[in-house]
Biopython code that builds the backbone (N, CA, C, O; Angstrom):
import numpy as np
from Bio.PDB.StructureBuilder import StructureBuilder

atoms = [
    (1, "UNK", "N", (19.293, -32.236, -20.149)),
    (1, "UNK", "CA", (18.232, -32.979, -19.701)),
    (1, "UNK", "C", (17.170, -32.992, -20.592)),
    (1, "UNK", "O", (16.526, -31.967, -20.813)),
    (2, "UNK", "N", (16.898, -34.158, -21.181)),
    (2, "UNK", "CA", (15.895, -34.103, -22.161)),
    (2, "UNK", "C", (14.350, -34.738, -21.269)),
    (2, "UNK", "O", (14.249, -35.567, -20.364)),
    (3, "UNK", "N", (13.311, -33.928, -21.999)),
    (3, "UNK", "CA", (12.226, -34.595, -21.400)),
    (3, "UNK", "C", (11.387, -35.635, -22.128)),
    (3, "UNK", "O", (11.593, -35.712, -23.340)),
    (4, "UNK", "N", (10.490, -36.435, -21.607)),
    (4, "UNK", "CA", (9.681, -37.317, -22.813)),
    (4, "UNK", "C", (8.638, -36.428, -23.424)),
    (4, "UNK", "O", (8.436, -36.434, -24.638)),
    (5, "UNK", "N", (8.005, -35.698, -22.627)),
    (5, "UNK", "CA", (6.858, -35.024, -23.194)),
    (5, "UNK", "C", (6.853, -33.168, -22.941)),
    (5, "UNK", "O", (6.135, -32.550, -22.156)),
    (6, "UNK", "N", (7.950, -32.578, -23.935)),
    (6, "UNK", "CA", (8.207, -31.664, -23.937)),
    (6, "UNK", "C", (6.824, -30.529, -23.835)),
    (6, "UNK", "O", (7.092, -29.454, -23.299)),
    (7, "UNK", "N", (5.522, -30.712, -24.276)),
    (7, "UNK", "CA", (4.412, -30.355, -24.804)),
    (7, "UNK", "C", (3.774, -29.922, -23.001)),
    (7, "UNK", "O", (3.488, -28.793, -22.605)),
    (8, "UNK", "N", (3.710, -31.053, -22.308)),
    (8, "UNK", "CA", (3.133, -30.956, -20.926)),
    (8, "UNK", "C", (4.081, -30.230, -19.917)),
    (8, "UNK", "O", (3.757, -29.806, -18.807)),
    (9, "UNK", "N", (5.309, -30.163, -20.505)),
    (9, "UNK", "CA", (6.203, -29.382, -19.573)),
    (9, "UNK", "C", (5.752, -28.161, -19.946)),
    (9, "UNK", "O", (5.690, -27.335, -19.035)),
    (10, "UNK", "N", (5.420, -27.813, -21.029)),
    (10, "UNK", "CA", (5.424, -26.179, -21.251)),
    (10, "UNK", "C", (4.185, -25.716, -20.603)),
    (10, "UNK", "O", (4.096, -24.659, -19.977)),
    (11, "UNK", "N", (3.012, -26.761, -20.831)),
    (11, "UNK", "CA", (1.934, -26.167, -20.011)),
    (11, "UNK", "C", (1.712, -25.920, -19.072)),
    (11, "UNK", "O", (1.041, -24.966, -18.679)),
    (12, "UNK", "N", (2.433, -27.047, -18.248)),
    (12, "UNK", "CA", (2.535, -26.856, -16.774)),
    (12, "UNK", "C", (3.209, -25.275, -16.540)),
    (12, "UNK", "O", (2.392, -24.487, -16.064)),
    (13, "UNK", "N", (4.376, -24.792, -16.767)),
    (13, "UNK", "CA", (5.273, -23.692, -16.890)),
    (13, "UNK", "C", (3.949, -22.648, -16.981)),
    (13, "UNK", "O", (3.652, -21.935, -16.023)),
    (14, "UNK", "N", (3.216, -22.644, -18.202)),
    (14, "UNK", "CA", (2.253, -21.616, -18.254)),
    (14, "UNK", "C", (1.167, -21.304, -17.106)),
    (14, "UNK", "O", (0.672, -20.198, -16.889)),
    (15, "UNK", "N", (0.904, -22.471, -16.432)),
    (15, "UNK", "CA", (-0.181, -22.380, -15.267)),
    (15, "UNK", "C", (0.648, -21.563, -14.380)),
    (15, "UNK", "O", (0.128, -20.523, -13.975)),
    (16, "UNK", "N", (1.887, -21.847, -13.985)),
    (16, "UNK", "CA", (2.792, -21.198, -12.909)),
    (16, "UNK", "C", (2.408, -19.696, -13.233)),
    (16, "UNK", "O", (1.662, -18.969, -12.579)),
    (17, "UNK", "N", (3.122, -19.392, -14.444)),
    (17, "UNK", "CA", (2.971, -18.089, -14.862)),
    (17, "UNK", "C", (1.832, -17.201, -14.603)),
    (17, "UNK", "O", (1.826, -16.094, -14.066)),
    (18, "UNK", "N", (0.709, -18.011, -15.168)),
    (18, "UNK", "CA", (-0.405, -17.443, -15.210)),
    (18, "UNK", "C", (-0.886, -17.333, -13.321)),
    (18, "UNK", "O", (-1.407, -16.275, -12.969)),
    (19, "UNK", "N", (-0.772, -17.920, -12.752)),
    (19, "UNK", "CA", (-0.682, -17.914, -11.349)),
    (19, "UNK", "C", (-0.110, -17.008, -10.618)),
    (19, "UNK", "O", (-0.681, -16.373, -9.731)),
    (20, "UNK", "N", (1.421, -16.856, -11.049)),
    (20, "UNK", "CA", (2.079, -15.736, -10.294)),
    (20, "UNK", "C", (1.761, -14.499, -10.896)),
    (20, "UNK", "O", (1.972, -13.470, -10.254)),
    (21, "UNK", "N", (1.185, -14.434, -12.269)),
    (21, "UNK", "CA", (0.407, -12.953, -12.582)),
    (21, "UNK", "C", (-0.724, -12.563, -11.878)),
    (21, "UNK", "O", (-0.966, -11.428, -11.469)),
    (22, "UNK", "N", (-1.384, -13.531, -11.762)),
    (22, "UNK", "CA", (-2.540, -13.158, -10.696)),
    (22, "UNK", "C", (-2.359, -12.575, -9.317)),
    (22, "UNK", "O", (-2.948, -11.646, -8.764)),
    (23, "UNK", "N", (-1.193, -13.525, -8.829)),
    (23, "UNK", "CA", (-0.898, -12.849, -7.799)),
    (23, "UNK", "C", (-0.361, -11.779, -7.415)),
    (23, "UNK", "O", (-0.642, -11.226, -6.352)),
    (24, "UNK", "N", (0.489, -11.362, -8.256)),
    (24, "UNK", "CA", (0.940, -9.965, -8.844)),
    (24, "UNK", "C", (-0.174, -8.659, -8.823)),
    (24, "UNK", "O", (-0.193, -7.631, -8.147)),
    (25, "UNK", "N", (-1.092, -9.187, -9.884)),
    (25, "UNK", "CA", (-2.162, -7.904, -9.860)),
    (25, "UNK", "C", (-2.969, -8.055, -8.539)),
    (25, "UNK", "O", (-3.448, -6.998, -8.130)),
    (26, "UNK", "N", (-3.229, -9.238, -7.745)),
    (26, "UNK", "CA", (-3.834, -8.936, -6.686)),
    (26, "UNK", "C", (-3.104, -8.405, -5.768)),
    (26, "UNK", "O", (-3.741, -7.640, -5.043)),
    (27, "UNK", "N", (-1.831, -8.536, -5.480)),
    (27, "UNK", "CA", (-1.125, -7.730, -4.749)),
    (27, "UNK", "C", (-0.981, -6.184, -4.975)),
    (27, "UNK", "O", (-0.937, -5.407, -4.022)),
    (28, "UNK", "N", (-0.907, -5.760, -6.334)),
    (28, "UNK", "CA", (-0.782, -4.671, -6.603)),
    (28, "UNK", "C", (-2.486, -3.676, -6.596)),
    (28, "UNK", "O", (-2.413, -2.450, -6.688)),
    (29, "UNK", "N", (-3.565, -4.198, -6.509)),
    (29, "UNK", "CA", (-4.899, -3.849, -6.088)),
    (29, "UNK", "C", (-4.726, -3.579, -4.656)),
    (29, "UNK", "O", (-5.034, -2.556, -4.044)),
    (30, "UNK", "N", (-4.141, -4.743, -4.184)),
    (30, "UNK", "CA", (-4.502, -4.135, -2.711)),
    (30, "UNK", "C", (-3.534, -2.927, -1.964)),
    (30, "UNK", "O", (-3.810, -2.275, -0.957)),
    (31, "UNK", "N", (-2.392, -2.867, -2.756)),
    (31, "UNK", "CA", (-1.688, -1.668, -2.355)),
    (31, "UNK", "C", (-2.337, -0.318, -2.872)),
    (31, "UNK", "O", (-2.055, 0.750, -2.328)),
    (32, "UNK", "N", (-3.217, -0.400, -3.943)),
    (32, "UNK", "CA", (-3.641, 0.970, -4.432)),
    (32, "UNK", "C", (-4.559, 0.995, -3.483)),
    (32, "UNK", "O", (-4.607, 2.079, -2.901)),
    (33, "UNK", "N", (-5.417, 0.074, -3.061)),
    (33, "UNK", "CA", (-7.061, 0.238, -2.299)),
    (33, "UNK", "C", (-6.389, 1.034, -0.643)),
    (33, "UNK", "O", (-6.864, 1.941, 0.040)),
    (34, "UNK", "N", (-5.183, 0.238, -0.476)),
    (34, "UNK", "CA", (-4.735, 0.594, 0.836)),
    (34, "UNK", "C", (-4.051, 2.085, 0.585)),
    (34, "UNK", "O", (-4.356, 2.909, 1.447)),
    (35, "UNK", "N", (-3.230, 2.522, -0.400)),
    (35, "UNK", "CA", (-2.740, 3.779, -0.614)),
    (35, "UNK", "C", (-3.955, 4.687, -0.536)),
    (35, "UNK", "O", (-4.030, 5.496, 0.389)),
    (36, "UNK", "N", (-5.125, 4.580, -1.659)),
    (36, "UNK", "CA", (-6.398, 5.371, -1.481)),
    (36, "UNK", "C", (-6.856, 5.743, -0.175)),
    (36, "UNK", "O", (-7.128, 6.919, 0.070)),
    (37, "UNK", "N", (-7.003, 4.506, 0.994)),
    (37, "UNK", "CA", (-7.678, 5.004, 1.796)),
    (37, "UNK", "C", (-6.417, 5.884, 2.884)),
    (37, "UNK", "O", (-6.742, 6.848, 3.577)),
    (38, "UNK", "N", (-5.253, 5.424, 2.849)),
    (38, "UNK", "CA", (-4.495, 6.219, 3.713)),
    (38, "UNK", "C", (-4.072, 7.702, 2.921)),
    (38, "UNK", "O", (-3.486, 8.554, 3.589)),
    (39, "UNK", "N", (-4.355, 7.934, 1.655)),
    (39, "UNK", "CA", (-4.300, 9.260, 1.093)),
    (39, "UNK", "C", (-5.490, 9.816, 1.675)),
    (39, "UNK", "O", (-5.366, 10.868, 2.301)),
    (40, "UNK", "N", (-6.394, 9.393, 1.593)),
    (40, "UNK", "CA", (-8.154, 10.051, 1.888)),
    (40, "UNK", "C", (-7.967, 10.471, 3.398)),
    (40, "UNK", "O", (-8.396, 11.556, 3.791)),
    (41, "UNK", "N", (-7.366, 9.654, 4.173)),
    (41, "UNK", "CA", (-7.100, 9.842, 5.655)),
    (41, "UNK", "C", (-6.128, 11.073, 6.059)),
    (41, "UNK", "O", (-6.307, 11.988, 6.863)),
    (42, "UNK", "N", (-5.161, 10.803, 5.310)),
    (42, "UNK", "CA", (-3.878, 11.747, 5.473)),
    (42, "UNK", "C", (-4.396, 13.181, 5.019)),
    (42, "UNK", "O", (-4.082, 14.204, 5.627)),
    (43, "UNK", "N", (-5.205, 13.166, 3.911)),
    (43, "UNK", "CA", (-5.709, 14.538, 3.312)),
    (43, "UNK", "C", (-6.467, 15.290, 4.228)),
    (43, "UNK", "O", (-6.195, 16.474, 4.429)),
    (44, "UNK", "N", (-7.676, 14.542, 4.978)),
    (44, "UNK", "CA", (-8.361, 15.183, 5.740)),
    (44, "UNK", "C", (-7.420, 15.720, 7.028)),
    (44, "UNK", "O", (-7.638, 16.819, 7.537)),
    (45, "UNK", "N", (-6.632, 15.062, 7.375)),
    (45, "UNK", "CA", (-5.799, 15.702, 8.760)),
    (45, "UNK", "C", (-5.263, 16.956, 8.370)),
    (45, "UNK", "O", (-5.603, 18.029, 8.870)),
    (46, "UNK", "N", (-4.006, 16.738, 7.032)),
    (46, "UNK", "CA", (-3.600, 18.008, 6.466)),
    (46, "UNK", "C", (-4.359, 19.042, 6.230)),
    (46, "UNK", "O", (-3.785, 20.121, 6.380)),
    (47, "UNK", "N", (-5.657, 19.093, 5.853)),
    (47, "UNK", "CA", (-6.594, 19.961, 5.524)),
    (47, "UNK", "C", (-7.425, 20.705, 6.555)),
    (47, "UNK", "O", (-8.075, 21.719, 6.301)),
    (48, "UNK", "N", (-7.339, 20.061, 7.844)),
    (48, "UNK", "CA", (-7.986, 20.588, 8.945)),
    (48, "UNK", "C", (-9.187, 20.229, 9.045)),
    (48, "UNK", "O", (-9.918, 21.019, 9.642)),
    (49, "UNK", "N", (-9.713, 19.141, 8.595)),
    (49, "UNK", "CA", (-11.398, 18.705, 8.803)),
    (49, "UNK", "C", (-11.802, 18.934, 10.317)),
    (49, "UNK", "O", (-11.205, 18.310, 11.195)),
    (50, "UNK", "N", (-12.618, 19.655, 10.565)),
    (50, "UNK", "CA", (-13.137, 19.509, 12.013)),
    (50, "UNK", "C", (-13.294, 18.597, 12.579)),
    (50, "UNK", "O", (-13.236, 18.846, 13.783)),
    (51, "UNK", "N", (-13.532, 17.292, 12.316)),
    (51, "UNK", "CA", (-13.762, 16.203, 13.058)),
    (51, "UNK", "C", (-12.040, 15.673, 13.409)),
    (51, "UNK", "O", (-11.744, 15.179, 14.497)),
    (52, "UNK", "N", (-11.130, 15.861, 12.404)),
    (52, "UNK", "CA", (-9.535, 15.521, 12.793)),
    (52, "UNK", "C", (-9.182, 16.636, 13.926)),
    (52, "UNK", "O", (-8.499, 16.255, 14.877)),
    (53, "UNK", "N", (-9.567, 17.855, 13.883)),
    (53, "UNK", "CA", (-9.065, 18.950, 14.427)),
    (53, "UNK", "C", (-9.674, 18.581, 16.018)),
    (53, "UNK", "O", (-9.007, 18.972, 16.976)),
    (54, "UNK", "N", (-10.660, 17.996, 16.202)),
    (54, "UNK", "CA", (-11.557, 17.947, 17.018)),
    (54, "UNK", "C", (-10.873, 16.670, 17.942)),
    (54, "UNK", "O", (-10.727, 16.775, 19.160)),
    (55, "UNK", "N", (-10.487, 15.477, 17.184)),
    (55, "UNK", "CA", (-10.071, 14.505, 17.437)),
    (55, "UNK", "C", (-8.633, 14.558, 18.355)),
    (55, "UNK", "O", (-8.390, 14.137, 19.485)),
    (56, "UNK", "N", (-7.871, 15.203, 17.440)),
    (56, "UNK", "CA", (-6.170, 15.560, 17.766)),
    (56, "UNK", "C", (-6.441, 16.377, 19.109)),
    (56, "UNK", "O", (-5.717, 16.077, 20.058)),
    (57, "UNK", "N", (-7.437, 17.417, 19.310)),
    (57, "UNK", "CA", (-7.883, 18.127, 20.491)),
    (57, "UNK", "C", (-8.237, 17.301, 21.611)),
    (57, "UNK", "O", (-7.762, 17.528, 22.724)),
    (58, "UNK", "N", (-8.979, 16.430, 21.412)),
    (58, "UNK", "CA", (-9.466, 15.463, 22.699)),
    (58, "UNK", "C", (-7.943, 14.372, 22.955)),
    (58, "UNK", "O", (-7.909, 13.590, 23.905)),
    (59, "UNK", "N", (-6.911, 14.479, 22.073)),
    (59, "UNK", "CA", (-6.065, 13.411, 22.695)),
    (59, "UNK", "C", (-5.167, 14.553, 23.648)),
    (59, "UNK", "O", (-4.810, 14.335, 24.806)),
    (60, "UNK", "N", (-4.956, 15.533, 23.049)),
    (60, "UNK", "CA", (-4.301, 16.453, 24.171)),
    (60, "UNK", "C", (-2.611, 16.830, 24.008)),
    (60, "UNK", "O", (-1.932, 17.366, 24.884)),
    (61, "UNK", "N", (-2.282, 16.533, 23.070)),
    (61, "UNK", "CA", (-1.051, 16.644, 22.747)),
    (61, "UNK", "C", (-0.479, 17.824, 21.985)),
    (61, "UNK", "O", (0.605, 18.376, 22.176)),
    (62, "UNK", "N", (-1.740, 18.208, 20.769)),
    (62, "UNK", "CA", (-1.627, 19.412, 20.278)),
    (62, "UNK", "C", (-1.802, 19.072, 18.550)),
    (62, "UNK", "O", (-1.903, 17.910, 18.156)),
    (63, "UNK", "N", (-1.816, 19.993, 17.818)),
    (63, "UNK", "CA", (-2.046, 19.962, 16.502)),
    (63, "UNK", "C", (-0.702, 19.408, 15.715)),
    (63, "UNK", "O", (-0.600, 18.758, 14.674)),
    (64, "UNK", "N", (0.071, 19.813, 16.430)),
    (64, "UNK", "CA", (1.507, 19.186, 15.653)),
    (64, "UNK", "C", (1.501, 17.708, 15.384)),
    (64, "UNK", "O", (2.130, 17.193, 14.460)),
    (65, "UNK", "N", (0.908, 17.192, 16.065)),
    (65, "UNK", "CA", (0.855, 15.708, 16.054)),
    (65, "UNK", "C", (-0.094, 15.508, 14.771)),
    (65, "UNK", "O", (0.320, 14.703, 13.937)),
    (66, "UNK", "N", (-1.157, 16.062, 14.552)),
    (66, "UNK", "CA", (-1.944, 15.873, 13.163)),
    (66, "UNK", "C", (-1.157, 16.148, 11.855)),
    (66, "UNK", "O", (-1.313, 15.473, 10.837)),
    (67, "UNK", "N", (-0.277, 17.218, 11.964)),
    (67, "UNK", "CA", (0.403, 17.223, 10.912)),
    (67, "UNK", "C", (1.633, 16.342, 10.901)),
    (67, "UNK", "O", (2.105, 16.073, 9.797)),
    (68, "UNK", "N", (2.172, 15.893, 11.906)),
    (68, "UNK", "CA", (3.086, 14.641, 11.790)),
    (68, "UNK", "C", (2.529, 13.585, 11.216)),
    (68, "UNK", "O", (2.913, 13.035, 10.183)),
    (69, "UNK", "N", (1.375, 13.219, 12.065)),
    (69, "UNK", "CA", (0.856, 11.930, 11.396)),
    (69, "UNK", "C", (0.183, 11.939, 9.880)),
    (69, "UNK", "O", (0.088, 10.950, 9.152)),
    (70, "UNK", "N", (-0.248, 13.243, 9.582)),
    (70, "UNK", "CA", (-0.567, 13.352, 8.049)),
    (70, "UNK", "C", (0.775, 13.391, 7.406)),
    (70, "UNK", "O", (0.889, 12.259, 6.936)),
    (71, "UNK", "N", (1.650, 13.931, 7.176)),
    (71, "UNK", "CA", (2.939, 13.954, 6.659)),
    (71, "UNK", "C", (3.376, 12.567, 6.578)),
    (71, "UNK", "O", (3.619, 12.197, 5.429)),
    (72, "UNK", "N", (3.576, 11.502, 7.715)),
    (72, "UNK", "CA", (4.123, 10.239, 7.577)),
    (72, "UNK", "C", (3.140, 9.395, 6.568)),
    (72, "UNK", "O", (3.578, 8.599, 5.736)),
    (73, "UNK", "N", (1.686, 9.696, 6.770)),
    (73, "UNK", "CA", (0.890, 8.899, 5.784)),
    (73, "UNK", "C", (1.053, 9.404, 4.630)),
    (73, "UNK", "O", (0.800, 8.558, 3.772)),
    (74, "UNK", "N", (1.446, 10.679, 4.075)),
    (74, "UNK", "CA", (1.541, 10.906, 2.770)),
    (74, "UNK", "C", (2.698, 10.513, 2.258)),
    (74, "UNK", "O", (2.620, 10.255, 1.057)),
    (75, "UNK", "N", (3.916, 10.350, 2.815)),
    (75, "UNK", "CA", (5.258, 9.610, 2.509)),
    (75, "UNK", "C", (4.990, 8.314, 2.400)),
    (75, "UNK", "O", (5.496, 7.626, 1.513)),
    (76, "UNK", "N", (4.101, 7.813, 3.361)),
    (76, "UNK", "CA", (4.075, 6.234, 3.420)),
    (76, "UNK", "C", (3.402, 5.889, 1.979)),
    (76, "UNK", "O", (3.731, 4.937, 1.272)),
    (77, "UNK", "N", (2.343, 6.898, 1.665)),
    (77, "UNK", "CA", (1.455, 6.258, 0.355)),
    (77, "UNK", "C", (2.270, 6.368, -0.471)),
    (77, "UNK", "O", (2.425, 5.302, -1.067)),
    (78, "UNK", "N", (3.035, 7.331, -0.899)),
    (78, "UNK", "CA", (4.010, 7.387, -2.018)),
    (78, "UNK", "C", (4.963, 6.210, -2.078)),
    (78, "UNK", "O", (5.187, 5.596, -3.121)),
    (79, "UNK", "N", (5.441, 5.965, -1.060)),
    (79, "UNK", "CA", (6.291, 4.928, -0.951)),
    (79, "UNK", "C", (5.624, 3.433, -1.227)),
    (79, "UNK", "O", (6.220, 2.547, -1.840)),
    (80, "UNK", "N", (4.517, 3.321, -0.766)),
    (80, "UNK", "CA", (3.452, 2.267, -0.927)),
    (80, "UNK", "C", (3.369, 2.238, -2.522)),
    (80, "UNK", "O", (3.603, 1.097, -2.919)),
    (81, "UNK", "N", (3.150, 2.997, -3.405)),
    (81, "UNK", "CA", (3.119, 2.881, -4.758)),
    (81, "UNK", "C", (3.934, 2.631, -5.658)),
    (81, "UNK", "O", (3.670, 2.157, -6.763)),
    (82, "UNK", "N", (5.549, 3.101, -5.012)),
    (82, "UNK", "CA", (6.808, 2.726, -5.735)),
    (82, "UNK", "C", (7.330, 1.162, -5.338)),
    (82, "UNK", "O", (7.411, 0.972, -4.125)),
    (83, "UNK", "N", (7.604, 0.301, -5.994)),
    (83, "UNK", "CA", (7.526, -1.137, -6.055)),
    (83, "UNK", "C", (8.938, -1.463, -5.190)),
    (83, "UNK", "O", (9.036, -2.350, -4.343)),
    (84, "UNK", "N", (9.934, -0.599, -5.577)),
    (84, "UNK", "CA", (11.160, -0.710, -4.540)),
    (84, "UNK", "C", (11.066, -0.344, -2.937)),
    (84, "UNK", "O", (11.809, -0.780, -2.057)),
    (85, "UNK", "N", (10.136, 0.425, -2.808)),
    (85, "UNK", "CA", (10.198, 1.099, -1.447)),
    (85, "UNK", "C", (8.693, 0.662, -0.870)),
    (85, "UNK", "O", (8.369, 1.212, 0.183)),
    (86, "UNK", "N", (7.773, -0.248, -1.443)),
    (86, "UNK", "CA", (6.700, -0.597, -0.868)),
    (86, "UNK", "C", (6.815, -1.032, 0.489)),
    (86, "UNK", "O", (6.036, -0.563, 1.319)),
    (87, "UNK", "N", (7.906, -2.082, 0.911)),
    (87, "UNK", "CA", (8.019, -2.540, 1.972)),
    (87, "UNK", "C", (8.208, -1.417, 3.155)),
    (87, "UNK", "O", (7.727, -1.540, 4.281)),
    (88, "UNK", "N", (9.027, -0.250, 2.685)),
    (88, "UNK", "CA", (9.131, 0.743, 3.865)),
    (88, "UNK", "C", (7.950, 1.214, 4.113)),
    (88, "UNK", "O", (7.426, 1.164, 5.225)),
    (89, "UNK", "N", (7.262, 1.874, 2.761)),
    (89, "UNK", "CA", (5.972, 1.996, 3.158)),
    (89, "UNK", "C", (4.571, 1.417, 4.118)),
    (89, "UNK", "O", (3.704, 1.991, 4.777)),
    (90, "UNK", "N", (4.800, 0.364, 3.883)),
    (90, "UNK", "CA", (3.881, -0.538, 4.717)),
    (90, "UNK", "C", (4.318, -0.498, 6.307)),
    (90, "UNK", "O", (3.403, -0.506, 7.131)),
    (91, "UNK", "N", (5.922, -0.448, 6.845)),
    (91, "UNK", "CA", (6.582, -0.437, 7.541)),
    (91, "UNK", "C", (6.201, 0.630, 8.680)),
    (91, "UNK", "O", (6.069, 0.638, 9.904)),
    (92, "UNK", "N", (6.087, 1.613, 7.501)),
    (92, "UNK", "CA", (5.664, 3.128, 8.403)),
    (92, "UNK", "C", (4.639, 3.239, 8.327)),
    (92, "UNK", "O", (4.399, 4.411, 8.615)),
    (93, "UNK", "N", (3.572, 2.623, 8.052)),
    (93, "UNK", "CA", (2.105, 2.769, 8.198)),
    (93, "UNK", "C", (1.602, 1.770, 9.253)),
    (93, "UNK", "O", (0.491, 1.936, 9.756)),
    (94, "UNK", "N", (2.413, 0.703, 9.614)),
    (94, "UNK", "CA", (2.511, 0.062, 10.635)),
    (94, "UNK", "C", (2.844, 0.761, 11.744)),
    (94, "UNK", "O", (2.964, 0.184, 12.824)),
]
sb = StructureBuilder()
sb.init_structure("model")
sb.init_model(0)
sb.init_chain("A")
sb.init_seg("    ")
for serial, (resi, resn, name, xyz) in enumerate(atoms, 1):
    if name == "N":
        sb.init_residue(resn, " ", resi, " ")
    sb.init_atom(name, np.array(xyz, "f"), 0.0, 1.0, " ", f" {name:<3s}", serial, name[0])
structure = sb.get_structure()
């Protein structure tokens, strides 16, 4: 199939490519920000920050839950930064 105006067809395709590139960049920025936030939260749980220890004492189940939660968050952060595992990372964080 031939087009009457091949130049306009190429320009329209360029706009679509630019739009999808911006969407990917925005998605990656969101993933990195989310990963950084959960990395900080999991780090404080695993490091034994007194506020985290006190919070998990108040829950009453025990400190093992703090370690489990921190470990799940670390694994999710790693999965979130690997493109093929990002959906599983989000699912685990949810």
